[in-house]
C-alpha angles and dihedrals in degrees: 000000000000118000120228124236114274092244089054092052093046091050090052094049089047090052092048091051092049093051090052091057121081113237116243115266123249090228114010106179148353096308102021102260148003095292092053090227095148087215137121131183090231136126118270118255117240099223102262115136106230099188143331127214121201112220092179097237143064115291121207103144116096112247125234129224126210132215089274101048096259111151123219118196136174128210141200086252087075093250131130114204136191116217128198107244095219101044110015090234116145117255096183143342128207127189115225098185100242137048118292103234103148119077116258127249130199124209130166096341091314123114112214116206133179119211126208091253091061096257118142116214130200110203128182108248090209101058110357095253114165102242102175143337133209111213118240117270094182138304132289099053098142134216123320120246125203113228128218088260089060093249126126119254122195135160104233127171091273087057134257108352136189119214127196102232095216097048109014092234107165133215124177108231100183127004093197095073116097126236113271093018111149117232140200134182135238116250092249089052092236100110137040120205118209123198114214121100093011117315124308125198115211127192103236096213100043102025090228118143108247096191142330126226112208111222123166131242137008122334109245102177138020119263120271121208125203127215089261094053102256115141125220123198141159133219144175125235097182139351092279106034136059141154150207121233137187118211127195109246095214102047106016089238115154106239099186144348128206115201115218105196118196092006134085128209101246105180141028119290123248125212121208124209090246092063097261123137116217109210132180121202135180134206109268106247128162115252093247091055094045088055097244113169114165094190091062104024101046104025123129089232091058103042092159091048111135118230102231111209123164138220127070116262131236124214113215129194105203128180109246091208099055108011094238121143114245099186142339130216127192116231121198111239131001124312129208098155114111107235123237128203133217130211093272091050096256111156121222124191142138130238134218087246090068097258125130110205137201111199128186111252096214101051107012089239115147115252100186145334134223121199120224126188096248142353120331102209104150123083117261129239124230120220123209090251091057097256115140122216125195140158130232137205083248087079093251136124112212128202112194121185 
């Protein structure tokens, strides 16, 4: 048998290794990546609805998108579905036994879903096979984030845990992190930051706390980390006052704080490549005045129920360096959808009035609007092509290009 040239053998081996690896997702978790920036260097969609897919129940969880454009979405009916990126047709559906309320994550060919009962599910992305399930240890465990090492990180009731995507094997990284705390990672992948009572920096290898930054009030959004390692968070100090803050990633020193009197930060922050923070605030209204009724709005018997919250929103563009406001833009109706940003700075988000908006990142002026059947409260996901995918309380997943 003739032997191939060494370069041919090497090329074949390299191709085999490449095939064995799972290509990186286009949008892997709630805010797109381990720094929670909510941004992607992709084209801006033009506002054309490409397809919709009816999942039959309220959708709040942010979808994820794999390397081939397949969309994975979860619903309040307790199902996770795979949708063809070109047509929106279902590829598979799996029942998880309880409403999917945490946003999905995608790591190494495994879809990670968190259900309302606190259970964590690992599902094969190719065929929807149930690979593993971590039993519920209480509600309020937040949304999973994929770390720089490709593992799944989640704040459960035992602390911050790391899960192997393929097997669900779990290890507690730091017991001092509260259940449901949102996390983000340093650019070098050596530290993880948890937002709960202030901000905590944890050494990813040892699990030891590096520093704590004391910030008052409740956490209202996950931490966002810049390319230089600074951390941006929001918080509330009363029912009618909140703030933004910047924290030095090396020391934990609070660099600046921006008061937001009469407003509350109602959605995750986004961070543009040019160093601008995109912030959504709502008017501070009591729950009774806003029309909040958990028995009607979030009951299993009413999975399409709309959360009725009051007060018009305001979109802010804030300098991440100084904390000064560059511009403000009024938005009709409340907003709970975390904005995402494309390469040219365009801002995309949904509203509680069932509108999905594109806003010019330089001026705050509206570019286009897409109408959904009901509230769009979940954060959207951006595809490499520039298409944006989001879910609505009308039970549909929308792909807009």
